C-alpha positions as CSV (number, residue, x, y, z in Angstrom):
1,X,13.5,10.5,1.3
2,X,13.0,9.2,4.8
3,X,14.3,5.7,3.8
4,X,17.6,7.2,2.6
5,X,18.0,9.1,5.9
6,X,17.3,5.9,7.9
7,X,19.7,3.9,5.7
8,X,22.4,6.6,6.1
9,X,22.0,6.5,9.9
10,X,22.2,2.7,10.0
11,X,25.4,2.7,7.8
12,X,26.8,5.4,10.0
13,X,26.0,3.5,13.2
14,X,27.6,0.4,11.8
15,X,30.8,2.3,10.9
16,X,31.0,4.0,14.3
17,X,30.3,0.7,16.1
18,X,33.0,-1.0,14.0
19,X,35.6,1.7,14.8
20,X,34.8,1.6,18.6
21,X,35.0,-2.2,18.6
22,X,38.3,-2.1,16.7
23,X,39.7,0.4,19.1
24,X,38.7,-1.5,22.2
25,X,40.0,-4.7,20.6
26,X,43.4,-3.1,20.1
27,X,43.5,-1.7,23.7
28,X,42.6,-5.0,25.3
29,X,44.2,-7.4,22.8
30,X,45.9,-10.4,24.4
31,X,48.0,-11.2,21.2
32,X,51.3,-9.9,19.9
33,X,51.3,-6.8,17.8
34,X,51.9,-8.7,14.5
35,X,49.0,-11.0,15.1
36,X,46.7,-8.1,16.1
37,X,47.6,-6.2,13.0
38,X,46.8,-9.2,10.9
39,X,43.4,-9.6,12.6
40,X,42.8,-5.9,12.0
41,X,43.7,-6.1,8.4
42,X,41.4,-9.1,7.9
43,X,38.6,-7.4,9.7
44,X,39.0,-4.3,7.6
45,X,39.0,-6.3,4.5
46,X,35.8,-8.2,5.6
47,X,34.1,-4.9,6.5
48,X,35.1,-3.4,3.1
49,X,33.6,-6.4,1.3
50,X,30.4,-6.2,3.4
51,X,30.1,-2.4,2.7
52,X,30.6,-3.1,-1.0
53,X,27.9,-5.7,-0.9
54,X,25.5,-3.4,0.9
55,X,26.2,-0.6,-1.6
56,X,25.5,-2.9,-4.5
57,X,22.2,-3.9,-2.9
58,X,21.3,-0.2,-2.4
59,X,22.2,0.6,-6.0
60,X,20.1,-2.3,-7.2
61,X,17.1,-1.1,-5.1
62,X,17.5,2.4,-6.4
63,X,17.5,1.2,-10.0
64,X,14.4,-0.8,-9.3
65,X,12.6,2.2,-7.9
66,X,13.8,4.4,-10.8
67,X,12.4,1.9,-13.3
68,X,9.1,1.7,-11.4
69,X,8.8,5.5,-11.3
70,X,9.5,5.7,-15.0
71,X,6.8,3.1,-15.7
72,X,4.3,4.9,-13.5
73,X,5.1,8.2,-15.1
74,X,4.8,6.7,-18.6
75,X,1.4,5.2,-17.7
76,X,0.2,8.5,-16.2
77,X,1.3,10.4,-19.3
78,X,-0.6,8.0,-21.6
79,X,-3.7,8.4,-19.5
80,X,-3.5,12.2,-19.6
81,X,-3.0,12.1,-23.4
82,X,-6.1,9.8,-23.8
83,X,-8.1,12.3,-21.7
84,X,-7.0,15.2,-23.8
85,X,-7.7,13.4,-27.0
86,X,-11.2,12.5,-25.8
87,X,-12.0,16.1,-25.0
88,X,-10.7,17.2,-28.4
89,X,-13.1,14.9,-30.2
90,X,-16.4,15.7,-28.5
91,X,-15.7,15.7,-24.8
92,X,-15.8,12.8,-22.3
93,X,-17.7,9.8,-23.4
94,X,-20.7,9.0,-21.1
95,X,-22.6,5.8,-21.3
96,X,-26.4,6.1,-21.5
97,X,-28.7,3.8,-19.6
98,X,-31.7,2.7,-21.5
99,X,-34.4,2.1,-19.0
C-alpha cells in the first residue's frame, strides 16, 4: 500500500513539475508563437508517451505481484489441506528416535 502512495506522489510531482516548466517556458520563450506552440505540442506528446510507458510498467509489475500472491495463496492452501488431512487420519505424524 505504501508503494502505491509513493508512486502516486512521484507521478504527481512529475506532472506538477512539467506544468510549471511549461508555464515558465512559455513566459520566457525567445521564439515566435508558432514555434513555441510546436515545441509545446511536441513536449506534450513526449510526456504522454512517457506516461503511457510508465503506466504499462506499473501494470506489468501489478500483474507480477498478483501472480505471486495467487501462487503463495495456492501453496498455503495446499499446506493447510495437508495438515487437516493428517489430523483426520490419526493426528500429526511424529518421528520416533530409536536410541
